[in-house]
N, C-alpha and C positions, 0 to 999 in steps of 0.2 A: 585455496579458493574460501570466498567469504560468501554472508548473508545478509542482505540491507530485507530491512523489512521496513514498512509505512501504516499511517494510519489516515491517510491522505482527507481534507475538509470537500465536502461536496463541492463538484466544480459545476456549481451557479454566476458565480459571478467572476464577470470578466477576468479579473489582473488576478484574483487567488486561480483562474486554470491556470493563465500562462506562466507563474511565480511556482508550480506545480507544476506546470508538466512541462516547464522548463527541467527540472532538479531531476525528475522520474527518467526522464529524456538524457542527461548526462547518465546518470548509473548505468543504464544501456550500454553509454561508451565505453565505460572502465576495460580497462585492457589487464588480468586476463576477465570476465565478465564476469560478475558477481550472476548469485543467484535473486535475485528478488520478488520479494512479497508483496501483497498491496489488500489491504485488509478494511475491512467493512461496506458497506449495502450501500453506502450514504452516493446522488446524484453522478454521474460519471463516472464513476470508479471502476466496475465492471467496464466497461468500454473503453475506457485509456489504458486497463490490465489486456485487455482484449488489443488492441491498438498495437501496443508496444511488447506485446507475445510475454507476458507477464504473468508470475501467477495469480491468482487472488482468491484468497477465503474471507467469503463475503460474510460466515455467521462472525458478531461478533457480542462480546453480552457486552451489557452499557446498561449504568441508573437509571434510577427514576425518570432520570432529567435527558434520556438520552443521549449520555458520557460515556464513548470506550471504555471500557475497565482497563488498565494496564494489565493487570494482573494476567485478564486473557488475551490482551493484545502476544504479551511473553513467553505464556502456554502456550502457542497458536506457532505463532514463528519459532518456536523451539522444537515441535516435536511435527508442523509441518519442513523445516530445515534440511537438508541433506550434508550442511556442514557445521 
């Protein structure tokens, strides 16, 4: 078993939403289904996680410009992952 994790962009622009939704949905179709984690609290992320039955970790450390910090994403994914 393995874990996939992502910190999606906000789901506010239609073409970005389609691309991200398709990618995330494709992960849910893998066999065996991996553990999937979505990180961040940007617009639409909690809703997509809920809709697709994916674990959501909303609290992500960001720099002064609002960019998520990779070290925090990696730390959280490792700590939250069962695999």
